[in-house]
C-alpha positions as CSV (number, residue, x, y, z in Angstrom):
1,X,-34.0,68.4,-0.8
2,X,-34.0,67.1,-4.4
3,X,-30.3,66.0,-3.9
4,X,-31.1,63.5,-1.0
5,X,-32.5,60.6,-3.1
6,X,-29.6,61.1,-5.5
7,X,-27.1,60.9,-2.7
8,X,-28.9,58.0,-1.0
9,X,-28.6,56.3,-4.5
10,X,-25.0,56.9,-4.7
11,X,-24.5,55.9,-1.2
12,X,-26.3,52.6,-1.9
13,X,-24.3,52.0,-5.0
14,X,-21.0,52.6,-2.9
15,X,-22.0,50.0,-0.3
16,X,-23.0,47.4,-3.1
17,X,-19.7,48.0,-4.8
18,X,-17.9,47.7,-1.4
19,X,-19.8,44.4,-0.7
20,X,-18.9,43.0,-4.2
21,X,-15.3,44.0,-3.6
22,X,-15.4,42.2,-0.1
23,X,-16.9,39.0,-1.6
24,X,-14.2,39.0,-4.4
25,X,-11.5,39.5,-1.8
26,X,-13.0,36.6,0.3
27,X,-13.0,34.3,-2.7
28,X,-9.5,35.3,-3.5
29,X,-8.3,34.7,-0.1
30,X,-10.1,31.3,0.0
31,X,-8.5,30.5,-3.3
32,X,-5.2,31.4,-2.1
33,X,-5.6,29.2,1.0
34,X,-6.7,26.4,-1.0
35,X,-3.6,26.6,-3.2
36,X,-1.4,26.8,-0.2
37,X,-3.0,23.5,1.1
38,X,-2.7,21.8,-2.2
39,X,1.0,22.6,-2.2
40,X,1.3,21.4,1.4
41,X,-0.5,18.1,0.6
42,X,1.6,17.7,-2.5
43,X,4.9,17.2,-0.6
44,X,3.5,15.5,2.4
45,X,3.8,11.8,3.0
46,X,1.0,9.4,2.8
47,X,1.0,9.3,6.7
48,X,-1.9,6.8,7.9
49,X,-0.3,5.7,11.2
50,X,-0.4,9.1,12.8
51,X,-3.3,11.1,11.5
52,X,-6.9,10.0,10.6
53,X,-9.2,12.5,9.0
54,X,-12.5,10.8,9.0
55,X,-14.6,8.0,10.7
56,X,-13.5,5.3,8.1
57,X,-9.9,5.7,8.8
58,X,-9.7,6.2,12.7
59,X,-10.6,2.4,13.6
60,X,-8.1,1.3,10.7
61,X,-5.6,3.3,12.3
62,X,-6.0,2.0,15.8
63,X,-6.0,-1.5,14.3
64,X,-2.9,-1.0,12.6
65,X,-1.3,0.3,15.8
66,X,-2.7,-2.8,17.8
67,X,-1.3,-5.3,15.3
68,X,2.1,-3.4,15.0
69,X,2.3,-3.6,18.8
70,X,1.5,-7.3,18.9
71,X,4.0,-8.0,16.2
72,X,6.8,-6.2,18.2
73,X,5.8,-7.9,21.5
74,X,6.2,-11.2,19.8
75,X,9.6,-10.2,18.4
76,X,10.8,-8.9,21.8
77,X,9.6,-12.0,23.7
78,X,11.1,-14.4,21.5
79,X,14.4,-12.4,21.3
80,X,14.4,-12.3,25.2
81,X,13.9,-15.9,25.5
82,X,16.6,-16.6,23.1
83,X,19.1,-14.6,25.0
84,X,18.1,-16.2,28.2
85,X,18.5,-19.7,26.9
86,X,21.9,-18.9,25.4
87,X,23.0,-17.4,28.8
88,X,21.9,-20.2,30.8
89,X,22.9,-23.1,28.6
90,X,24.7,-25.9,30.5
91,X,28.0,-27.6,29.7
92,X,26.3,-31.1,29.5
93,X,25.9,-33.5,26.5
94,X,23.0,-32.9,24.4
95,X,21.8,-36.5,25.0
96,X,21.6,-35.9,28.8
97,X,19.8,-32.4,28.2
98,X,17.1,-34.2,26.3
99,X,16.6,-37.0,28.8
100,X,16.3,-34.7,31.8
101,X,14.7,-31.7,30.2
102,X,11.9,-32.9,28.0
103,X,9.1,-32.4,30.5
104,X,10.0,-28.9,31.1
105,X,10.6,-28.3,27.3
106,X,7.1,-29.5,26.8
107,X,5.7,-27.1,29.4
108,X,7.3,-24.1,27.4
109,X,6.0,-25.4,24.0
110,X,2.4,-25.8,25.3
111,X,2.7,-22.4,27.2
112,X,3.8,-20.8,23.9
113,X,1.4,-22.4,21.8
114,X,-1.6,-21.5,24.0
115,X,-0.4,-17.8,24.5
116,X,0.1,-17.5,20.8
117,X,-3.3,-18.9,19.9
118,X,-5.0,-16.6,22.3
119,X,-3.2,-13.6,20.9
120,X,-3.9,-14.6,17.1
121,X,-7.6,-15.1,17.9
122,X,-8.0,-12.0,19.7
123,X,-6.4,-10.2,16.9
124,X,-8.5,-12.0,14.4
125,X,-11.6,-10.8,16.3
126,X,-10.4,-7.3,16.6
127,X,-9.6,-7.0,12.8
128,X,-13.2,-8.6,12.0
129,X,-14.9,-6.0,14.3
130,X,-13.0,-3.0,12.9
131,X,-13.5,-4.1,9.2
132,X,-17.3,-4.4,10.0
133,X,-17.5,-1.1,11.6
134,X,-16.0,0.8,8.6
135,X,-17.9,-1.2,6.0
136,X,-20.7,1.2,5.8
137,X,-21.3,4.9,7.1
138,X,-23.7,5.3,10.0
139,X,-26.1,7.4,7.9
140,X,-26.8,7.5,4.2
141,X,-24.3,9.2,1.8
142,X,-25.2,12.5,0.6
143,X,-23.2,12.6,-2.4
144,X,-22.2,9.8,-5.0
145,X,-19.4,10.0,-7.3
146,X,-18.0,7.6,-10.1
147,X,-14.3,7.4,-10.2
148,X,-12.7,5.5,-13.1
149,X,-9.0,4.6,-13.1
150,X,-6.9,5.0,-16.3
151,X,-3.2,4.5,-16.8
152,X,-2.3,6.9,-15.0
153,X,-5.0,9.4,-14.1
154,X,-8.2,9.6,-12.4
155,X,-11.6,10.6,-14.0
156,X,-14.3,11.8,-11.5
157,X,-17.9,12.1,-12.4
158,X,-20.5,14.1,-10.5
159,X,-24.2,13.3,-11.2
160,X,-26.9,15.9,-11.6
161,X,-27.9,17.5,-8.0
162,X,-30.0,20.4,-6.8
163,X,-30.5,21.6,-10.4
164,X,-26.9,21.6,-11.1
165,X,-26.1,19.5,-14.3
166,X,-23.7,16.6,-14.4
167,X,-20.2,17.0,-15.0
168,X,-16.6,15.4,-15.4
169,X,-13.4,16.6,-13.9
170,X,-10.0,14.7,-13.1
171,X,-7.5,14.0,-10.6
172,X,-9.4,16.2,-7.9
173,X,-12.2,15.3,-5.7
174,X,-14.4,17.8,-3.8
175,X,-16.5,16.6,-0.9
176,X,-18.6,18.6,1.7
177,X,-17.1,18.3,5.3
178,X,-18.8,15.9,8.0
179,X,-20.9,14.2,5.1
180,X,-20.4,10.5,4.2
181,X,-19.6,10.2,0.5
182,X,-20.1,7.3,-1.7
183,X,-17.4,6.6,-4.3
184,X,-18.3,4.1,-7.3
185,X,-15.0,2.7,-8.5
186,X,-14.2,1.3,-12.0
187,X,-11.2,0.7,-14.4
188,X,-10.8,1.4,-17.9
189,X,-7.7,-0.7,-18.4
190,X,-5.8,-2.6,-15.6
191,X,-6.2,-3.3,-11.8
192,X,-5.7,-0.1,-9.9
193,X,-6.3,0.9,-6.2
194,X,-8.2,3.9,-4.8
195,X,-6.7,4.8,-1.4
196,X,-6.9,8.1,0.5
197,X,-5.0,7.0,3.7
198,X,-6.2,9.6,6.0
199,X,-9.9,9.0,5.2
200,X,-10.2,5.3,4.3
201,X,-8.6,2.1,3.4
202,X,-7.8,1.1,-0.3
203,X,-10.3,-0.5,-2.6
204,X,-9.3,-2.1,-5.9
205,X,-10.5,-0.9,-9.3
206,X,-10.9,-4.1,-11.5
207,X,-11.7,-3.9,-15.3
208,X,-15.3,-5.2,-16.0
209,X,-16.3,-5.0,-12.3
210,X,-17.7,-2.1,-10.1
211,X,-16.5,-1.7,-6.5
212,X,-17.7,0.8,-4.0
213,X,-16.1,2.6,-0.9
214,X,-17.2,5.5,1.1
215,X,-15.3,8.4,2.6
216,X,-15.8,11.1,5.0
217,X,-13.7,14.1,6.1
218,X,-14.1,15.4,9.7
219,X,-12.4,18.8,9.1
220,X,-11.7,21.1,5.9
221,X,-8.5,20.5,4.1
222,X,-6.7,18.7,1.2
223,X,-6.1,14.9,1.6
224,X,-3.8,13.1,-0.7
225,X,-4.8,10.0,-2.5
226,X,-2.8,7.5,-4.4
227,X,-3.1,4.3,-6.5
228,X,-1.8,1.7,-4.2
229,X,-1.8,-1.3,-6.7
230,X,1.2,-1.5,-8.9
231,X,-0.2,-0.8,-12.4
232,X,2.8,0.0,-14.7
233,X,5.6,2.4,-15.3
234,X,4.0,5.4,-13.9
235,X,2.3,3.9,-10.9
236,X,4.0,6.2,-8.6
237,X,2.7,9.2,-10.5
238,X,-0.9,8.3,-10.2
239,X,-2.1,10.5,-7.5
240,X,-5.1,12.7,-6.6
241,X,-6.4,15.0,-4.2
242,X,-9.5,15.0,-2.0
243,X,-10.5,18.6,-1.0
244,X,-13.0,18.9,1.9
245,X,-14.9,22.0,2.2
246,X,-17.8,23.3,4.2
247,X,-21.2,22.8,2.6
248,X,-21.7,26.4,1.2
249,X,-18.1,26.3,-0.3
250,X,-18.6,22.8,-1.8
251,X,-22.1,24.0,-3.4
252,X,-20.3,27.1,-4.9
253,X,-17.5,25.0,-6.4
254,X,-20.2,22.4,-7.8
255,X,-22.1,25.1,-9.6
256,X,-19.0,26.6,-10.9
257,X,-17.6,23.5,-12.2
258,X,-21.0,22.4,-13.9
259,X,-20.7,25.3,-16.1
260,X,-19.0,25.4,-19.5
261,X,-16.3,28.0,-20.1
262,X,-16.8,31.0,-22.5
263,X,-16.8,29.4,-26.0
264,X,-14.6,32.6,-27.3
265,X,-12.1,34.8,-25.4
266,X,-11.7,38.3,-26.3
267,X,-8.0,38.5,-25.4
268,X,-5.9,38.3,-28.7
269,X,-3.2,36.4,-27.2
270,X,-5.5,33.7,-25.5
271,X,-7.6,33.5,-28.6
272,X,-4.5,32.4,-30.5
273,X,-3.8,29.9,-27.7
274,X,-7.2,28.6,-28.0
275,X,-6.6,27.9,-31.7
276,X,-3.5,26.1,-30.9
277,X,-5.5,24.0,-28.3
278,X,-8.0,22.9,-30.7
279,X,-5.4,22.1,-33.3
280,X,-3.1,20.1,-31.2
281,X,-5.1,19.0,-28.1
282,X,-8.9,18.8,-28.8
283,X,-8.5,15.2,-30.3
284,X,-7.8,14.0,-26.7
285,X,-9.2,16.5,-24.2
286,X,-12.6,18.1,-23.4
287,X,-13.1,21.7,-22.7
288,X,-16.9,22.0,-22.2
289,X,-18.5,24.9,-24.2
290,X,-15.9,24.8,-27.0
291,X,-15.4,22.3,-30.0
292,X,-12.6,20.3,-27.9
293,X,-14.4,17.2,-27.1
294,X,-11.7,14.5,-26.9
295,X,-12.5,11.6,-24.2
296,X,-8.9,9.9,-24.3
297,X,-7.4,12.2,-21.7
298,X,-8.5,14.3,-18.7
299,X,-11.2,16.9,-19.0
300,X,-9.5,20.3,-18.9
301,X,-12.7,22.4,-18.7
302,X,-11.7,24.2,-15.3
303,X,-8.0,23.4,-15.5
304,X,-6.8,26.4,-13.8
305,X,-8.9,25.8,-10.8
306,X,-7.1,22.5,-9.9
307,X,-4.2,22.3,-7.5
308,X,-2.2,19.7,-9.3
309,X,-1.7,18.6,-12.8
310,X,-0.6,15.4,-14.5
311,X,-2.2,13.2,-11.8
312,X,-0.2,14.6,-8.9
313,X,3.1,14.8,-10.7
314,X,3.4,18.7,-10.7
315,X,1.9,21.5,-8.9
316,X,-0.5,23.7,-11.2
317,X,1.3,26.8,-12.2
318,X,1.8,28.3,-15.7
319,X,5.5,27.2,-15.7
320,X,4.7,23.5,-14.8
321,X,1.7,23.7,-17.5
322,X,4.0,24.5,-20.3
323,X,6.8,21.9,-18.9
324,X,4.1,19.4,-19.0
325,X,3.1,20.1,-22.5
326,X,6.5,20.4,-23.9
327,X,8.1,17.6,-21.9
328,X,5.4,15.2,-20.8
329,X,7.4,12.1,-21.9
330,X,10.5,13.2,-19.7
331,X,8.2,14.0,-16.7
332,X,6.0,11.0,-17.2
333,X,7.4,8.5,-19.7
334,X,5.0,6.1,-21.3
335,X,1.9,8.2,-20.6
336,X,-0.4,8.9,-23.5
337,X,0.5,12.5,-23.4
338,X,3.1,13.4,-26.1
339,X,5.9,16.1,-25.8
340,X,4.7,19.0,-27.9
341,X,7.2,21.1,-29.6
342,X,6.2,24.9,-29.3
343,X,7.9,28.1,-30.2
344,X,8.1,30.8,-27.5
345,X,5.0,32.7,-29.0
346,X,3.0,29.6,-29.2
347,X,3.9,28.8,-25.7
348,X,2.9,32.2,-24.5
349,X,-0.4,31.9,-26.4
350,X,-1.2,28.6,-24.9
351,X,-0.4,29.5,-21.5
352,X,-2.7,32.6,-21.8
353,X,-5.5,30.4,-22.9
354,X,-5.1,27.7,-20.2
355,X,-5.2,30.5,-17.6
356,X,-8.8,31.3,-18.9
357,X,-9.9,27.8,-17.8
358,X,-10.7,28.8,-14.2
């Protein structure tokens, strides 16, 4: 009899342990799925003519198809008329053709001008209606972000919300599925353009000026973004990702990202790597919770949780992290990131430390 409460307690502890293991397994599976989506998005083309992932992109996609069809129709009609004219030309002097065919020629000119004018006016009206329909979301945004463009990376700032403090991340935007998100756009240096083809059209970021855009994803997934305004040598390597999650997943991500990392690590190798990081990297990078407070380069507080590094140039793996640190100027010439000479032991230590930034 006395053993029953003890057995019940053991059973409850076992159930709690199994529940904890199930949650951990679920989180691990979710993280693995997200990393697979990152890899797929990294290699995918910026396809905005076949797939629209949100209400701001759908009307623009349809407009693009309509204008493309109109342009192709004009080319086909003009080419067809030219072929007919060449096939039916008559062997008579030019002066005679002008004298007898002036009236018929004028009819063709008037008809062509009239049809072209109607088509162009219709295209203009359709374009204006489409632009007006995507100018603002149908309901108030549930989230506001500030995105600042740098040569050649993106700084993303999340404000305070639901008790979670504000925080900064880089090159990866997380949003809740099915909710409009307001993006406040700024530039720290030259003109860039924020563009997520499957979610919205592009909006320029201009030094000294603040622009706004909104995006919304209808389904969970990873959507690739890109700077679409030429901005220098590494313009092509100025990408980012938008990760759309269900609301519970987004809230959990936001709470985790708002937390600083542990100030000290108990692993000897990682501790050595932390010392190396503070000695060589802290002047430019921030890791919240530590003495690294640099503001010239991306915030690395939760680096290991991101899918890509170097603003989309590489997938985020330990090998790519070290390759980027050692050979940044080979991978992304003219960027502010220098190539750093490391011994094998230093590389292992730094890799171990970066792996703790999750």
